[in-house]
Steps between C-alpha positions, in 0.01 A plus 500: 500500500480148366863477389772685311614370163863546396583504130862386451664363186168477318350278774253577778576418862315611811542593864235499771465641847703813417423854388600656169721736695686212670563330164610823338739570788650149465557557124653843564737358764606220270583747224685733738708205629599406144273191506318266736268201492125549545278209610171475310241237419504321164170364373154488652354281767761337729789730583815436297787735588707663231795732542538797265830687477420871500785733397549836326359480149268208584149579375250423776134600510298498825132440429250525788207257465206626710254278685200392298221757489173371651251397234278789400735776621 
């Protein structure tokens, strides 16, 4: 998997080097705890950390972005 996009507050953020299941578990734990901060990447290119506060009622979408398909596949 190339990366995982996170839709939060109408903006797209991303995480890399993790599985969808790991990200989903982090979101579920944050909600169960009443809220927690989640570190993500803001922007493209050089990493720029952003912290999102995930709590009950916070709309969050986890969007897997697969690796590029080889040309001609």
